[in-house]
C-alpha positions as CSV (number, residue, x, y, z in Angstrom):
1,M,68.4,91.1,144.9
2,L,71.4,93.3,144.2
3,F,70.4,95.6,147.0
4,R,70.9,93.0,149.5
5,K,74.3,92.2,148.3
6,V,75.2,95.9,148.4
7,Q,73.8,96.2,151.9
8,L,75.7,93.2,153.3
9,G,78.9,94.3,151.6
10,Y,78.5,97.7,153.3
11,L,77.9,96.3,156.7
12,I,80.8,93.8,156.5
13,V,83.2,96.6,155.4
14,L,81.8,99.1,158.1
15,G,82.1,96.4,160.6
16,G,85.7,95.6,159.7
17,I,86.7,99.3,160.0
18,L,85.0,99.8,163.5
19,G,86.7,96.6,164.5
20,L,90.1,97.8,163.4
21,S,89.6,101.3,165.1
22,L,89.3,99.5,168.5
23,F,92.6,97.9,168.1
24,Y,94.6,100.3,166.1
25,D,93.9,103.9,165.5
26,L,90.6,105.8,165.9
27,R,91.6,107.9,162.9
28,I,90.6,104.9,160.7
29,L,87.0,105.8,161.4
30,W,87.3,108.4,158.7
31,A,87.4,105.4,156.3
32,G,84.0,104.5,157.6
33,V,82.7,107.8,157.0
34,L,83.7,107.7,153.4
35,V,82.3,104.2,152.9
36,S,79.0,105.4,154.3
37,I,79.0,108.4,151.9
38,F,79.7,106.0,149.1
39,Y,76.9,103.6,150.2
40,V,74.4,106.4,150.4
41,A,75.4,107.7,146.9
42,V,74.9,104.1,145.5
43,I,71.5,103.9,147.1
44,I,70.4,107.3,145.7
45,Y,71.7,106.3,142.2
46,G,69.9,103.1,142.3
47,S,66.7,104.6,143.4
48,F,66.6,106.9,140.3
49,R,68.2,104.7,137.7
50,M,66.0,101.6,137.0
51,D,68.7,100.4,134.6
52,A,71.0,99.9,137.6
53,G,68.9,97.1,138.7
54,L,69.6,97.7,142.4
55,Y,66.2,96.7,143.7
56,A,64.6,94.9,140.8
57,K,65.6,93.9,137.3
58,A,64.1,96.4,134.9
59,I,63.6,96.1,131.1
60,C,65.2,99.1,129.7
61,K,66.4,97.9,126.3
62,A,65.9,94.7,124.2
63,N,68.6,92.2,124.5
64,R,68.4,90.9,121.0
65,P,69.0,92.6,117.7
66,S,66.2,93.4,115.4
67,T,64.5,96.3,113.5
68,I,62.1,97.1,116.4
69,F,62.1,99.8,118.9
70,T,59.4,100.7,121.4
71,L,57.6,103.9,122.1
72,S,56.3,104.3,125.6
73,F,53.9,107.1,126.6
74,D,53.4,107.9,130.4
75,D,50.7,109.7,132.4
76,G,47.5,109.3,130.3
77,P,45.0,108.6,129.1
78,D,44.5,112.2,128.0
79,P,41.3,113.3,126.3
80,I,43.2,115.5,123.7
81,Y,46.7,114.3,123.1
82,T,46.3,110.5,123.6
83,L,43.8,110.5,120.8
84,Q,46.1,112.6,118.6
85,I,48.9,110.2,119.2
86,L,46.8,107.2,118.6
87,D,45.9,108.7,115.1
88,I,49.5,109.3,114.3
89,L,50.6,105.7,115.4
90,E,47.9,104.3,113.2
91,K,49.2,106.3,110.2
92,Y,52.6,104.5,110.5
93,K,51.3,101.2,111.6
94,A,53.2,101.6,114.8
95,R,52.5,100.0,118.1
96,A,53.3,101.5,121.5
97,I,52.9,101.0,125.2
98,F,50.9,103.5,127.2
99,F,51.6,103.5,131.0
100,C,48.4,104.9,132.4
101,I,47.4,106.5,135.7
102,G,44.5,105.0,137.7
103,H,42.5,108.1,138.4
104,K,42.7,109.2,134.8
105,I,41.5,105.8,133.6
106,E,38.4,106.4,135.9
107,K,37.8,109.7,134.0
108,H,38.5,108.3,130.5
109,P,37.8,104.6,130.3
110,D,36.7,105.0,126.7
111,I,40.2,106.3,125.8
112,L,41.8,103.4,127.5
113,N,39.6,101.0,125.4
114,E,40.7,102.9,122.3
115,I,44.3,102.3,123.2
116,R,43.6,98.6,123.6
117,N,41.5,98.2,120.6
118,K,44.1,99.7,118.3
119,G,46.6,97.1,119.4
120,H,48.7,98.9,121.9
121,L,49.8,97.6,125.3
122,I,48.7,99.1,128.5
123,G,50.9,99.4,131.5
124,N,50.3,100.3,135.2
125,H,51.7,103.8,136.3
126,S,50.2,103.8,139.8
127,Y,46.8,105.2,140.8
128,S,47.7,108.7,142.0
129,H,51.2,109.3,140.5
130,T,52.0,111.3,143.6
131,T,55.4,113.0,143.9
132,K,55.6,111.1,147.3
133,H,55.4,107.8,145.6
134,G,58.9,106.7,146.6
135,F,58.2,107.5,150.3
136,L,54.8,105.5,150.5
137,S,54.5,102.5,152.7
138,A,54.5,99.0,151.3
139,E,50.8,98.8,151.9
140,A,50.1,102.1,150.1
141,I,52.3,101.1,147.1
142,E,50.4,97.9,146.8
143,A,47.1,99.7,147.1
144,E,48.1,102.0,144.1
145,I,49.1,99.0,142.0
146,R,46.1,96.8,142.8
147,Q,43.6,99.7,142.2
148,T,45.1,100.4,138.9
149,E,45.4,96.8,137.8
150,S,41.8,96.4,138.8
151,L,40.7,99.4,136.6
152,I,42.6,98.2,133.6
153,K,41.1,94.7,134.0
154,I,37.5,95.9,134.5
155,T,37.8,98.4,131.6
156,T,39.5,96.4,128.9
157,G,39.0,92.9,130.1
158,H,42.8,92.2,130.2
159,S,45.4,92.5,132.9
160,S,48.4,94.8,132.4
161,K,51.4,92.9,133.7
162,L,53.7,95.8,133.0
163,Y,54.5,98.5,135.6
164,R,56.5,101.7,135.5
165,P,56.8,103.6,138.8
166,P,56.1,107.4,138.8
167,F,59.2,109.3,138.0
168,G,61.1,106.0,137.6
169,V,61.8,105.8,141.3
170,T,62.3,102.2,142.8
171,N,63.1,101.0,146.3
172,P,62.8,97.8,148.2
173,R,59.1,98.4,148.9
174,I,58.3,99.0,145.3
175,A,60.4,96.0,144.4
176,G,58.5,93.8,146.7
177,A,55.1,95.0,145.5
178,I,56.1,94.2,141.9
179,K,57.1,90.7,142.8
180,R,53.9,90.0,144.7
181,Y,51.8,91.1,141.7
182,G,54.1,89.3,139.2
183,L,54.6,92.5,137.2
184,K,57.4,93.3,134.7
185,L,59.3,96.5,135.7
186,V,59.8,98.6,132.6
187,G,62.2,101.5,132.2
188,W,63.7,103.2,129.2
189,N,67.1,104.1,127.7
190,I,66.2,107.2,125.7
191,R,64.5,109.9,127.6
192,S,62.9,112.8,125.7
193,F,62.4,115.2,128.5
194,D,59.3,116.2,126.8
195,T,57.7,117.5,129.9
196,V,60.2,120.2,130.3
197,A,61.0,120.8,126.5
198,K,60.3,124.3,125.2
199,D,59.7,123.2,121.7
200,P,59.2,120.0,119.5
201,L,62.8,120.4,118.0
202,S,64.4,119.8,121.4
203,I,62.4,116.7,121.8
204,M,63.5,115.5,118.3
205,H,67.1,116.2,119.1
206,R,67.0,113.9,122.1
207,I,65.2,111.0,120.4
208,Q,66.3,111.1,116.8
209,N,69.3,108.8,117.2
210,V,67.1,105.9,118.3
211,Q,68.3,102.4,117.4
212,A,66.8,99.0,117.2
213,G,66.0,97.6,120.8
214,D,65.6,101.0,122.5
215,I,62.8,102.0,124.7
216,V,61.8,105.7,124.4
217,L,60.1,107.6,127.1
218,L,57.5,110.1,126.1
219,H,54.3,111.5,127.5
220,D,50.8,111.5,125.9
221,T,49.9,114.7,127.9
222,I,52.2,117.1,126.1
223,V,51.3,119.1,123.1
224,H,54.9,119.2,121.8
225,T,55.0,115.4,121.9
226,A,52.2,115.0,119.6
227,T,53.5,117.6,117.4
228,V,56.9,116.0,116.9
229,L,55.7,112.4,116.7
230,D,54.8,112.4,113.1
231,D,58.2,113.7,111.9
232,F,60.0,111.3,114.3
233,L,58.1,108.2,112.8
234,K,58.8,109.5,109.3
235,L,62.4,109.5,110.2
236,T,62.6,106.1,111.8
237,T,60.7,104.5,108.8
238,A,63.2,106.0,106.5
239,K,66.0,104.4,108.7
240,G,64.3,101.0,108.3
241,L,63.1,100.9,112.0
242,Q,59.7,99.9,113.1
243,A,58.0,101.2,116.3
244,D,56.5,98.1,117.9
245,I,56.7,96.1,121.0
246,I,60.1,94.5,121.8
247,P,59.8,90.8,122.7
248,E,60.8,91.5,126.3
249,L,57.7,93.5,126.9
250,I,55.2,90.9,125.7
251,H,53.6,88.8,128.4
252,E,52.0,85.5,127.9
């Protein structure tokens, strides 16, 4: 784990600085303060950027060239917009991955089955999607994953094997839970910011330069996302790109 190496390097450097301060000049302790600030900055950056791979390796983009890119939708299933998005995807013969929240699966199991029956992949997006997810204990994180995995399995008859943490936040506890459940951590390299977009055009502006191998983050709970999707897939089709599942996301 990269985090262990960073942590060990920090402790070695800090220990060296403290040792030197005892024999030379206490003013060298300022170097320890600067190193500590840098260490904290790295930890914060790595916690919010899955592509940094600080705690666990995340799939954020395909490694091999092709004509395929992947659409990913978070926070469903939604009784209105998920169904609209499924219709648009079917129109363009496109496949996507839907990272679903456990308590919403309980409310809309029929929509989860519809996602599966139309050939899309389903991912685990925690049970509660709490804003405190990054501060939960290891036991609580495992419970969130386990409960949602169970719901996906019971509802569709298939396991997920793919996981995206709420808000894309990772830490050692989340990384440990992913490893114990044998899940693939999935991120993105194109973020639409559709949850804060004021209109469909702003979403299109952020995602229109998609290339083969990219993973696009969208949400199937937003009216603007459903509105822009048809035009986006029309654009990508004209560019010779196909919305499908990149090989890295396919599990045996």
